Structure formats: structure tokens, C-alpha cells
C-alpha positions in Angstrom: 44.5 -84.9 -90.6 44.5 -85.8 -94.2 43.5 -83.0 -96.9 40.1 -83.7 -99.3 42.0 -83.9 -102.7 41.9 -80.3 -104.3 41.5 -78.6 -100.8 44.6 -76.4 -100.1 45.9 -75.7 -96.8 45.3 -72.0 -97.0 41.5 -72.8 -98.2 41.4 -75.1 -95.3 42.4 -72.4 -93.2 40.0 -69.8 -94.7 37.2 -71.8 -93.7 37.0 -74.4 -96.9 37.9 -77.4 -95.4 37.7 -79.2 -92.3 40.8 -77.2 -90.4 38.7 -74.2 -89.7 36.2 -76.0 -87.3 38.9 -76.1 -84.5 39.7 -72.3 -85.1 36.1 -71.4 -84.7 36.0 -73.5 -81.8 38.5 -71.5 -80.1 37.2 -68.1 -81.3 34.1 -68.9 -79.5 35.4 -70.1 -76.8 37.6 -67.1 -75.9 34.8 -65.0 -76.6 32.8 -66.4 -74.4 35.3 -66.3 -71.7 35.8 -62.6 -72.2 31.9 -62.0 -72.0 32.3 -64.0 -68.7 35.8 -61.7 -67.2 34.1 -58.6 -68.3 30.5 -59.6 -66.3 33.0 -60.9 -63.5 34.2 -57.5 -63.5 31.4 -55.6 -63.4 30.1 -57.8 -60.6 33.2 -56.9 -58.5 32.9 -53.1 -59.4 29.4 -53.2 -58.0 30.2 -55.3 -54.7 33.1 -52.7 -54.3 30.4 -49.6 -54.8 28.1 -51.5 -52.3 30.9 -51.9 -50.0 31.6 -48.2 -50.3 28.5 -47.2 -49.5 28.6 -49.4 -46.5 32.1 -48.4 -45.3 30.6 -44.7 -45.5 27.7 -45.7 -43.7 29.8 -47.2 -40.8 32.3 -44.3 -40.6 29.2 -41.6 -40.1 27.4 -43.9 -37.6 30.8 -43.9 -35.6 31.1 -40.1 -35.9 27.2 -40.2 -35.0 27.7 -42.1 -31.9 31.2 -40.7 -31.1 29.8 -36.7 -31.0 26.1 -36.8 -30.9 25.5 -39.8 -29.1 29.0 -39.4 -26.9 29.0 -43.3 -27.0 31.2 -44.4 -29.8 30.5 -47.8 -31.4 33.6 -50.0 -30.8 32.6 -52.5 -33.7 32.2 -49.7 -36.5 36.1 -49.0 -36.6 36.8 -52.7 -37.4 33.8 -53.1 -39.8 35.4 -50.1 -41.4 39.0 -51.4 -41.7 37.6 -54.6 -42.8 35.3 -53.2 -45.8 38.5 -51.1 -47.0 40.2 -54.2 -47.4 37.1 -55.6 -49.6 36.8 -52.6 -51.7 40.5 -52.1 -52.3 41.1 -55.8 -53.7 37.9 -55.9 -55.8 38.6 -52.5 -57.3 42.7 -53.7 -57.6 41.6 -56.9 -59.3 39.3 -55.0 -62.1 42.3 -52.6 -62.4 44.0 -55.4 -63.3 41.5 -56.2 -66.2 40.7 -52.9 -67.7 44.6 -51.7 -67.9 44.3 -49.2 -65.0 47.2 -50.6 -62.7 50.7 -48.9 -62.9 52.4 -50.4 -66.5 55.2 -49.5 -68.8 53.6 -48.2 -72.1 56.5 -46.0 -72.8 58.9 -48.8 -72.3 57.1 -50.6 -75.1 57.0 -48.0 -77.3 60.7 -48.1 -77.5 60.8 -51.7 -78.4 60.6 -52.9 -82.0 56.8 -54.1 -82.9 57.7 -57.4 -83.3 59.3 -57.5 -79.7 56.2 -55.9 -78.3 53.9 -58.8 -78.3 56.5 -61.3 -76.8 57.1 -58.6 -73.9 53.5 -58.2 -73.5 52.9 -62.1 -73.1 55.9 -61.5 -70.2 54.0 -58.8 -68.4 50.7 -60.7 -68.4 52.1 -63.8 -67.3 54.0 -61.9 -64.2 51.0 -60.6 -63.3 49.3 -63.8 -63.3 52.1 -65.4 -61.4 51.6 -62.5 -58.9 48.3 -63.2 -58.7 48.8 -66.9 -58.2 51.2 -66.1 -55.5 48.5 -63.5 -53.9 46.0 -65.9 -53.5 47.9 -69.0 -52.3 50.0 -67.0 -49.4 46.4 -65.1 -48.3 44.6 -68.2 -48.2 47.8 -69.8 -46.0 47.8 -66.9 -44.2 43.7 -66.9 -43.5 44.0 -70.6 -43.0 46.6 -70.3 -40.3 44.3 -67.3 -37.9 40.9 -68.7 -38.8 40.6 -69.5 -35.1 41.3 -66.1 -33.8 38.6 -63.5 -33.6 38.3 -59.8 -34.9 37.9 -57.6 -31.5 34.2 -56.3 -31.5 33.1 -58.3 -34.7 33.0 -61.7 -33.5 34.1 -62.6 -36.8 37.1 -64.9 -37.6 40.5 -62.9 -38.7 40.4 -65.1 -41.8 38.5 -62.8 -43.0 41.1 -60.0 -43.2 43.0 -62.2 -46.1 40.3 -63.4 -47.9 39.8 -60.2 -50.0 43.3 -60.8 -50.7 42.8 -64.0 -51.9 40.0 -63.6 -53.9 41.9 -60.6 -55.7 44.4 -63.1 -56.4 42.3 -65.4 -57.9 40.7 -62.7 -60.3 44.0 -61.3 -61.2 44.7 -64.6 -62.3 41.6 -64.9 -64.5 41.7 -61.2 -66.0 45.3 -62.1 -67.2 44.6 -65.3 -68.5 42.0 -63.0 -70.6 45.0 -60.4 -71.3 46.9 -63.4 -72.6 44.3 -64.7 -74.8 43.9 -61.2 -76.2 47.3 -60.8 -77.1 47.7 -63.9 -78.9 44.5 -63.1 -80.8 46.1 -59.6 -81.7 42.9 -57.8 -79.8 42.8 -55.6 -76.7 40.5 -56.2 -73.6 37.6 -53.5 -73.6 37.2 -51.9 -70.2 34.0 -53.6 -68.4 32.2 -50.4 -67.7 32.0 -49.8 -71.4 
């Protein structure tokens, strides 16, 4: 890229020349990605709350059937177990985005500030790799058991592995958001704020 005569690199970086356009493009793109991740995390939280309500209703119906009707609905337990998987995995993915998962913040306080950024990038890259492995392996498991049915529900056994597959994909998406935030010297705001 050529500079216009009389325009310094510092002025171009500050917005005085054509070099600032790509930086502005990157900022707008990363801000849009952050907004999309926040919306996605809020949607996951809403689905988790809906799943929790359905879970409570299924368990209540099971208790009512067992103690009042003296006829235990066999499908309620299988549905409850499936709903627990969905609620837990969606919550775990949002926990990665909002930073409520288990971390080693005390270790980061002990290292010099110059190395802190590198360690943060490393941690988020490792979480991203974990999400990738989780999504891939659970998708393989779902594919391997898709022909079998969950007793009492009549749906594929693969539905048991779909929550972890989806959560792994969400963990990857949210880890990329954290990496971008570290590169921009920002923090990811929790989705519930």
C-alpha cells in the first residue's frame, strides 16, 4: 500500500489516511460478532429455562402418576433425563461465554502482565479445542446410535448426544469471541446484562 505524500503512518493509523478503513472494518465485524454471540447466549438461556420448566412438569407428572393415580408414567423419566442433558449443556455453553466456568484467575494474577495476555489466549484456544473435540466426538456418537430408540419415548438414541454436540459448537463460537476480545483488550460482557 502506498502512502499519500505528507501523510505519516501514525496519522493513517489514527484515521487520517486509507490505512484506517480495514481497522474500522475489523472493529465493526468483531462488534457485530459480539452482539450475535450475546443474542445467541440469551436464546440458549431462554431455552434452558423452558427446558427446566418442562423438566419440572415431567417430574411433577411422574410423582402425581405414581402417588395419586397409582400408575407411573414410564415416559416421564426418560423425558426428564433427556431434558437434563439439554438444560445442562446449554447452561455450560453460556457459562463459557459469560466466564462463570471454573478458571485459574489466581494463576493469572501471579504472572507478569506481559504474559497474562498470552495465557488468556492460550486458555481460550484450549477451550475452543475442547469444544471442537466435544462437538465432533458427540456427533460421531449420535450418528452411531441413531438407529436405536430411547425406550418409552420412541425417538432416536442420537438425541442423547445432540445437546453435547450443540454445546461443543457453541463453546467454539464463544471461545472465538473471547479470543477476539483479548486481542482487542476488552472483556466479554455477560449476556444477562
